[in-house]
C-alpha positions, -999 to +999 in steps of 0.1 A: -233+833-521-247+809-495-233+800-462-233+770-448-213+755-416-202+721-418-196+699-385-169+671-391-165+643-370-127+627-376-108+599-372-090+595-337-058+615-338-064+634-371-085+664-368-055+689-374-043+668-402-078+671-421-085+710-407-051+714-428-065+698-458-095+713-459-080+748-455-052+738-487-077+719-508-112+726-507-122+758-524-152+773-506-135+767-472-133+801-456-129+791-418-119+759-399-124+754-359-115+735-335-148+725-315-158+706-285-190+680-284-197+654-306-178+667-338-143+677-341-139+706-365-164+732-376-162+744-412-175+780-426-181+778-461-195+800-488-210+783-518-220+803-550-260+804-553-259+780-583-238+754-564-252+722-554-251+719-516-255+682-511-230+676-540-207+699-523-204+683-491-202+647-502-180+653-528-156+679-519-157+674-480-170+638-470-144+620-494-117+635-476-090+611-456-097+614-419-135+622-423-158+599-407-190+621-404-207+653-410-235+674-405-247+706-421-264+737-415-277+762-441-273+797-430-304+822-442-293+855-426-261+870-411-269+897-383-244+927-370 
């Protein structure tokens, strides 16, 4: 399993709706946080080792209604 974090920028007023959609409909999304800063949501996602990260983000996350932009970070190792 690989872990990625995806920051999501939503259309104004749609962050809670987008968060619910992500949790209910996107396989691999483990946690969704409302955050401050340039993005509205932070997703923690678990992908299979053979799953393509680019396809996952562009086809399963970016295409959802209410999402304007994303920023993806690949995690290498968890400590603790």
